[in-house]
DODRENDREN-25823 format. One record per atom (N, C-alpha, C): residue in one letter; x, y, z. Coordinates in steps of 0.1 Angstrom, whole numbers, plus 5000, padded with zeros to 4 digits. Layout:
AXYZ;...
# end
This chain:
M664266058979;M664266148989;M665366258987;K664966388987;K665866508984;K666166588997;K667366648997;K667766729008;K668466839001;Q668466959007;Q669167079002;Q670167139012;T671267189009;T672167249018;T673067349009;D673667439015;D674567519008;D675867449005;V676467399016;V677767319014;V677567189021;L677967079013;L677866949018;L679366909019;I679766869032;I681066829034;I681066679038;A681866599030;A681966449033;A683166419040;G683066399053;G684066379062;G684166469074;S684366409085;S684366479098;S685666489106;G686866469098;G688166489104;G688366629106;C689666669110;C690066809113;C689866889100;A690066839089;A689966919077;A688566959073;G687566859075;G686266889072;G685766979082;L685966959095;L685467049106;L686067189105;Y687367199103;Y687967329102;Y687467419090;C687267339079;C686667409067;C685367459070;A684467389077;A683067419081;A683167539091;L684067549100;L684067659109;L684567789103;N685267779093;N685767899086;N684767949074;L683667869072;L682667929064;L681768029071;S681168109063;S680368229070;S679168159077;D678668219088;D677768179097;D676368169090;D676168239079;D674768229072;D674868129062;T675868049061;T675967939052;T675467799058;K674467749052;K673867609057;K674967509052;I675367429063;I676467339061;I675967199067;T676167099059;T675766959062;T677166879061;I677466819073;I678666729074;I678266599075;I678566499066;I678266369068;I679566289070;T679466179079;T680566099082;T680165949082;K681165879076;K680865739073;K680565649085;A681165679095;A680965599107;A680365689118;T681065689130;T680665779141;T681565909140;I681166009146;I681866149145;I683366129149;E683666039158;E685066039163;E685965929156;E685365859146;E685965749139;E686765809127;S687665909129;S688465959118;S689965959122;D690665949113;D692165929116;D692866059123;S692066169122;S692466289128;S692466269142;F691766189149;F691566159163;F692766069167;L693465999157;L694465909160;L695965979160;A696166099155;A697366139153;A698066159167;Q699166109168;Q699866099181;Q700866209182;G701866219174;G703066299176;G702866439177;G702166509168;G702066649171;G701766719157;M701966849158;M701666939146;M702767029144;C703467049134;C704567139130;C704067289131;M704967369135;M704767519135;M706167579132;L706067679123;L707167779121;L707467849134;K708567819140;K708867879153;K709168029152;N709968059141;N710368209140;N710968209126;D711268329121;D711768349107;D712968269105;E713868259116;E715068189113;E714868039111;D713667979115;D713467849113;D712967819099;Y712667919091;Y711967879078;Y712767799067;D714067839066;D714767769055;D715067629060;S715267599072;S715467449075;S714267379075;Y713067439079;Y711767369079;Y711467339064;F711567439056;F711267419041;F712167309036;E713467309038;E714367209034;E713967069039;D713667059051;D713366939057;D712166879051;T711166959048;T709966899040;T710266869026;M711066939019;M711366909006;M712266789005;R713366779014;R714166659014;R713366529017;A712466539027;A711766419031;A710866379019;G710266479010;G709566448999;G710266418987;H711566388987;H712366368977;H712366478966;Y712066598970;Y712166718962;Y711066708951;E710066628953;E708966628944;E707866718949;N707966788960;N706966868965;N706566988956;D705567048958;D705067168951;D705567268961;K706567348956;K707267458965;K706367558969;T705367598962;T704467708966;T703467658977;S703067528975;S702267468986;S703067458999;V704367418998;V705167409011;V705267549016;D705467639009;D705667779013;D704367839021;I703367809014;I701867849020;I701767769033;M701967639034;M701767579046;M702567619058;I703967639055;I704767689066;I704467829071;R704167919061;R703968049066;R702468069071;S701667979069;S700367989075;S700167919089;S701267859093;S701167769105;S700867849117;Q701467959119;Q701268039132;Q699868089132;D699268119121;D697868159121;D696968049125;V697167939120;V696367819123;V696567789138;V697767789144;V697867769159;V697267869167;K697267999162;K696568089169;K695068069169;D694468009158;D693067979158;D692767859167;L693667759168;L693567649176;L693567679192;V694467769195;V694567809209;V693367889213;S692767969204;S691668049207;S690467969210;I690367849206;I689267759209;I689567659220;G690767669226;G691067589238;G691967469235;V692667459224;V693467359222;V694567369231;D694967269239;D696067279249;D697367209246;F698167289238;F699567249235;F700467249247;E701367159248;E702367159259;E703067289260;R703267329272;R703867449274;R705167429284;E706067529282;E707267539291;E706867599304;A707667609314;A707367669327;A707067809325;D707667879314;D707368029313;D706168049305;G705467959301;G704267969293;G704467949278;S705667949274;S705967949259;S705767799255;F705567789241;F705267639235;F706467559239;C706067429242;C707167329242;C707167259229;F708367239223;F708467169210;F709167039212;T708766939203;T709566819202;T710066789188;R710766699186;R711366659174;R711066519169;E710866499155;E710666379150;E711666349139;G711566229134;G712566179122;G712466279110;A713766309106;A713866389093;A713766549097;H713566579109;H713466719113;H714866769118;S715366879114;S716666919118;S716566999131;D715367029136;D715167099148;D713967059154;K713667109167;K712467079174;K711367189169;R710467149163;R709367249159;R707967189159;I707767099167;I706367019167;I705767049180;L704567109179;L703667139191;L702966989194;Y702666959207;Y701966839210;Y701266859222;H700266769224;H699566749237;H699666589239;K700466569250;K700866429253;K701066349241;D700566229239;D700666159226;D699266149220;I698466239221;I697066239216;I696766379209;T697766439202;T697566569197;T696466569187;G696166489180;G695066469170;G693766479176;K693566399187;K692266399196;K692166539201;E693166599207;E693066719214;E692566829203;I693166839191;I692766939182;I691366909176;T691166779172;T689866749164;T688666749174;S688866719187;S687666719197;S687366859200;K688366949200;K688067099202;K687267149190;L687867119177;L687067159165;L685667109165;L685466989169;L684166929169;L683166989179;A683667029190;A682967099201;A682467229196;Q683367299188;Q682967429182;Q681767399171;A682067309163;A681067269152;A679667239158;K679667179170;K678467139175;K677667249180;Q678367359183;Q677667489189;Q677167569177;K677467559165;K677067639155;K675667579149;K674767679149;K673467649145;K673367619130;N674367659122;N674367649107;N674867519103;I675567439112;I676267319109;I675367199113;E675067109105;E674366989108;E675366879106;I675566789116;I676466669114;I675566539114;I675866459104;I675066339103;I676066219103;E675866129113;E676666019113;E676165909106;H676965799103;H676565679094;H675965729082;A676665819075;A676165859062;A677365869052;M677165809042;M678365789033;M678065849020;L679065929014;L678965979000;L679165868991;L678165848982;L678265738972;L678565788958;D678365918955;D678665968942;D678466118943;I678866188933;I678566328931;I677666358920;L676866448919;L675866488909;L676566588900;E676566578889;E677366668879;E676366728868;K676366848865;K675566908855;K676467028849;D676567018836;D677367118828;D678767138834;G679467038838;G680767028842;G680967078857;R679867088863;R679867148878;R679167048886;C679767048898;C679066968910;C677967028915;I676866958916;I675567028921;I674966938933;G675866858938;G675466788950;G676066638951;G675366558958;G675766418959;G674666318963;V674966198961;V674066078964;V674766018977;I673966018988;I674465959001;I673565839005;R674265749013;R673465649020;R673465689036;E672365719041;E672265769055;E671565659063;N672065599071;N671565489079;N670865379071;G671465349059;G670865259050;G669865309039;Q669465439041;Q668565489031;Q669265589021;L668965569008;L669565648998;L668865778997;K669665888995;K669166028995;K669966098984;V669366198978;V669966288969;V670066418977;V671366478978;V671566608984;V671966708974;E671166818972;E671566918963;E672267028971;S673367068966;S674267168973;S674867268963;K675267388967;K675967478960;K677367438958;V678067378969;V679467338969;V679467208975;L680367118971;L680666988979;L682166988982;V682566958994;V683866948999;V684166799002;L685166738996;L685466608998;L686566599009;A686266549021;A687166539032;A687166399037;T687266289030;T686966159033;T688266079038;G689366139039;G690466069044;G691265989034;G692065889041;G692965809033;G692465679027;V693365589025;V693065459018;V693465339027;G693665359040;G694065249047;G693265109047;G691965129045;G691065019045;G691364919033;L692264979023;L692564879012;L693764799016;Y694364819027;Y695564739030;Y695364639043;R696164539043;R696164439053;R696564499067;H697764569066;H698164639077;H698164779076;S697464849085;S697264999084;S696965059097;T697465179099;T697065239113;T695765319110;N695265319099;N693865389097;N692665309100;F691665379103;F690365319105;F690065239092;R689365129094;R689165029082;R688265089073;Q687265189077;Q686265229067;Q686765339057;L688165369059;L688765469051;L689365399038;T688465379028;T688865299016;T688965369004;G689265519003;G689365598992;G688065618984;D686965628991;D685765648983;D685765778975;A686165888979;A686166008972;A687065988959;L688265918962;L689165898950;L688465808939;A687765708943;A686965638933;A685865718926;I685265808934;I684265898926;I684865988917;A686066038921;A686866118912;A687266058900;L687765928901;L688165858889;L686865838879;K685765798886;K684465778878;K684165898870;H684366018875;H683966138869;H685166208861;N686266148859;N687366198852;N687866328859;I687766328872;I688266448879;I689766428881;S690666518880;S692066508880;S692566448893;T693466358892;T694266308904;T695666328903;K696366318914;K697766338914;K698466238923;D699666188918;D700466088927;D699665988933;I698665928925;I697865838931;I698365718939;N699665688935;N700265568941;N701265598951;Y701265728956;Y702265758967;Y701765728981;I702065618986;I701665578999;I702865569009;Q702565629021;Q703565629031;Q703365509041;I704365439044;I704465329054;I705065399066;H704365369078;H704965419090;H705865299095;P707065339099;P708065229101;P707765149114;T707065219125;T707065149138;T705565149143;T704965029140;T703665009147;T703864879155;L702964869166;L703164759174;L702764629167;W703664539168;W703564399161;W702464319170;L701364269164;L700564199172;L700164049164;E700063949171;E699763829165;E698463829156;N697463899163;N696163919155;N696264039146;D696664019133;D696864129124;D695564189117;R694464129122;R693164189118;R692864329125;K693464349136;K693264479144;K693964589136;R693464709138;R694064839132;R695364849139;S696364869132;S697764869137;S697964989146;F698564969158;F698765079167;F700065139164;L700065269162;L701165349160;L702065369171;I703365349170;I704265389181;I704965519175;S704465629180;S704865759175;S706365789172;E706565859161;E707965889157;E708565979168;S707666039176;S708266129187;S709066049197;V708865919199;V709665849209;V711065829204;R711165819190;R712565809186;R713165949185;G712366049184;G712866179185;G713466219199;E712766149208;E713266169223;E714266059228;G714665979218;G715765889222;G715565739221;A714365689217;A714065539216;A715065479205;K715465359207;K716365289198;K715665169191;L716265129180;L715765009172;L716864899171;Y716464779176;Y717364679176;Y716964549167;D717964479162;D717764359156;D717364249166;K717264119160;K716864009169;K717863979179;N719164029178;N720263999187;N720464119196;G719564219195;G719664329205;G720764429200;N721064419187;N722164529183;N721364639174;R721864769176;R721364869168;R721764849153;F720864889144;F721164859131;F720964979121;V720465089127;V720065199119;V719965339126;D719965449117;D719665569124;D718365589125;E717765599138;E716365599140;E715565729135;L716365839132;L715765959128;L715865969112;L715965869105;L715865869090;L714465909087;P714265969074;P712865989070;P712065859069;R710865869071;R710065739072;R710365629062;D710265669049;D710465579039;D711865499040;L712865579042;L714165529043;L714365429055;L713765469066;L713765389078;L712965259076;T711765279071;T710965159067;T711765049058;N712565109048;N713365009040;N714364939048;E714965019057;E716064949065;E715464849074;I714264879080;I713664779089;I713264659083;K712664669070;K712364569061;K713464469058;K714664539055;K715764469052;K716264379063;Q716264439075;Q716764379088;Q715764259091;M714464279089;M713564159091;M713864049082;E714164069070;E714363969059;E715763909064;K716663989067;K717963929072;K717963839083;D717063879093;D716863799106;D715863709104;Q715063699094;Q713963609092;Q712863629104;T712663739106;T711563779117;T710463859111;E709463869119;E708163949115;E708264089120;F709364119129;F709364249135;F710864279139;V711064399142;V712364429150;V711964489163;W712964519172;W712664549186;W712764709187;E711864779194;E712064919197;E712164929213;D713265009217;D713565029232;D713265169235;L712165189243;L711865319249;L712565349262;R713265259267;R713965269280;R714965389281;P715665429269;P716565539270;P715665679273;I714565679273;I713565789276;I713365779291;P713665889299;P713265889313;P711865849316;I711665759327;I710265719330;I709365829332;E709665929338;E708766049340;E708366099326;E709366119318;E708866169304;E708066069297;L708365949298;L707465849291;L706065849295;Q705865869308;Q704465879314;Q703866009311;A704566119311;A703966249308;A703766279293;H704666239284;H704666269270;H703966159262;F704066029267;F703465919259;F702565829266;P701665879275;P700765799283;P700065689277;N699465729264;N698565629257;N699465519251;I700665539247;I701465449241;I701865349253;V702265399265;V702565319276;V701465239279;K700265289279;K699065219284;K698765109275;R698765139261;R698365039251;R699364919251;C700664949252;C701564849252;C701464759264;M701064819275;M700764739288;M699664649286;E698664699279;E697464619276;E697764499268;E698864509259;E699164399250;E700264319257;G700564349270;G701664269277;G702964309277;Y703164439273;Y704564489273;Y704764609282;D705664609292;D706064719301;D707264789294;V706864899288;V707964969280;V709165029289;T708865039303;T709865079312;T710864979315;K710464849311;K711364739315;K711864649303;E711164669292;E711564579281;E711264639267;C711764589257;C711664629244;C710264579239;I709664649228;I708564599222;I708764569208;P707964479202;P708064439188;P707364539179;V708064589168;V707464689159;V707664639144;V706664679137;V706564639123;V706064759114;P706564779101;P706064889092;P704564849090;A703764969088;A702364939082;A701865059075;Q700965039066;Q700465159058;Q699965269067;H700265389065;H699965489074;H699265619068;Y699965669057;Y699465799051;Y699465789036;Y698565879032;Y698365889016;Y698766019011;M699866029005;M700366168999;M699666198987;G699266098979;G698566128966;G697066168969;G696366168958;G694866188960;G694266268948;I693266348951;I692566438942;I693266558940;R693666588927;R694566708925;R693666828928;V694266918936;V693767048940;V694767158937;D694267288936;D695067388936;D695367438949;H695967558950;H696367608963;H695167668971;E693967668966;E692767688973;E691967568976;S692467458973;S691767328974;S690767298964;K690667368954;K689667338942;K690167228934;T689067138931;T689467028922;T689267078907;S689566998898;S689267028883;S687867048880;M686967018889;M685467038887;M684967158894;D684167238888;D683667368895;D682767318906;C682867398917;C681967378929;C682367258936;L683567188934;L683967078941;L685367098946;Y685467078960;Y686767108967;Y687166968973;A688366968976;A688966848984;A689966888994;V689966849006;V690766889016;V691166769025;G692366789031;G692866669040;G693466569032;E693566449038;E694366329032;E693766289018;T692566319014;T691966269002;T692366358991;A692966488995;A693366578984;A694866568982;C695366618971;C696766628969;C697166768963;N697766848971;N698266988966;N699766988963;G700366868966;G701766858963;G702666888975;V702066928986;V702966958997;V703866849001;H703366719002;H704266619007;H705166548998;G705066588984;G705966518975;G705766378975;K706866298975;K706766148976;K706766088988;N706966169000;N707166119013;N706866239023;R705766209032;R705466309040;R706366329053;L706766459056;L707566479067;L706666469080;A707366399090;A706466389103;A705866509108;S704566499112;S703766599118;S703366719108;N703466699096;N702966799087;N701566779082;S701066649086;S699666619081;S698566709087;L698566709100;L697566799106;L697566939101;L698866989101;L699067139097;L698467159081;E698967069073;E698567079059;E697067069057;S696366979065;S694966969064;S694367089068;L694767149079;L694167269085;L694367389076;V695567409071;V695967529063;V695067529050;F694967419043;F694267419030;F692767409031;A692367359042;A690867359046;A690367509048;K691267589054;K690867719058;K690867799043;R691867769035;R691867839022;R690667809013;A690367679015;A689167629007;A687867719012;A687767719025;A686667799031;A686667949026;K687768009026;K687968139022;K687468169008;Q687868079000;Q687468098985;Q685968068984;I685367968990;I683967948989;I683268068995;N683768119006;N683068239012;N683068369001;E684168388994;E684268488985;E683668468972;L683668348967;L683168328954;L681968228952;A681968128959;A680968018956;A679568058960;I679468088974;I678068108979;I677268218972;D678068338970;D677368448963;D676968428948;N677768358941;N677668348927;N676968218923;W677068118931;W676467988926;W675167958933;K674167918926;K672767888930;K672667748931;L671667698940;L671267558939;L670667518926;Q671167398921;Q670567358909;Q669667238912;D668667218904;D667667108905;D668266998899;A668566888906;A669166768901;A668266688893;G666966718894;G665966638886;G665866508890;E665366418883;E665166278887;E666466198886;V666866148897;V668166078899;V667965928900;S668465848891;S668265698892;S669265658903;L668665578913;L669465538923;L669865378923;E669465318912;E669565178910;E671065128913;E672065198907;E673365148908;E673865148922;Y673265228932;Y673765238945;Y673165148955;R672065078951;R671364998960;R672164878966;D672864808957;D673764698963;D674964758970;E674964768982;E676064848990;E677264768988;K677364628990;K678664548989;K679164558976;A678364548965;A678864548951;A679464678949;L678964798953;L679464918950;L680764938958;E680764888970;E682164898978;E683264828971;L682864708966;L684064628959;L684364698946;K683464748939;K683664828925;K684564938928;Y684365018938;Y685165148941;Y686565108947;K686665008954;K687864958959;K688864918947;Q688164838938;Q688964778926;Q689364908918;M688464998916;M688865118907;M690165188913;V690165208926;V691265268931;V692565188930;R692465048934;R693664968933;R694164958918;D693264958909;D693664948895;D694465068890;A693965188895;A694565318892;A695965328899;M696065288911;M697365278918;M698365178910;R697865068907;R698664968899;R699165028886;E698365088879;E698665148866;E699765268867;A699565338878;A700465438881;A701865378885;D701865268892;D703165198895;D703865158884;M703165108874;M703765058861;M704365158853;K703865288856;K704265398847;K705665458854;D705665438866;D706965498874;D708165418871;
# end
């Protein structure tokens, strides 16, 4: 069975949606998502989204991002992200995204680990949900955008070094989709790990497909561990993130004896290392996080979902500490892209967590993920509008053998192993 579209976007997180919304209205767009439309990590982002407050903040914001990334960042990408931040925020506000405001109507900013100043916009502790749900609402209103749930990209179709579409499984049925452009926005790799804050279906599918077709990758083994997720005896659950913002607002970390052992505002990788060392020293599976230094009114206003979830698990954060443990959280590496999010293959773009433009270096600065995804998704759309749609025509994929895709479980295991092997190989080279 064949289907045709101008642009096929695999992934329905903020990057995929924002890319679609920035494409021209006369472009036929098909968005596929592996699970339901709201099961993307974009909906899970708690802390917020960075924004350049003013010109005076540029140097420190740039340095904070570089320092967190161990100076392995692509400087041009960092500059583009920072300088584009106000434009993205303007777009988001125009569609109704409700960032926290001061009494005078100006933006209210918070601070997280490794930031030298408060520059993070937020909406309570569900900033990702606020942004992505508003983008989704806009996409649903567009007549040129079709969204298909429970549809997974299994492979790309290649002809003369160019991507001409993809093979998908939609509600169990295999289909060939011919497209002028394909955008990979499939998210991270958390499903490969025992402990992760990610949805379990995010298993690096696009990364495996890129490896299969010799599409360039970058920093494929750069994984970020979030230092503080709620420890639960049932570790089969998706790890619940205790936002870095709570530490930015004053929460403390204690060892098993109730003593502070670390600067809570260290970059994530350094803090994770310190927590792991303390757990080994104490012979415990977690350390304690104390949210009580934050006024109760602020806890309830700024972090209502954290308070609620902890209460559901039996912890009253206004009266007691909670157990926290590091867990896989974010993927800095991915499919190598340029500053317009184009991959090494013509007509193939990658945006969001599955892409790597070098912004984050070896370690992502807190609250740069939503911003980076949106900035470079818009740049991809701009180039597709200017170049791809007018110059590229739909190509006939011809007869496509679907035999290798029929065994769903076997293909899933094969792709997971491809990604793990590539990460292991990269680790051995480092």
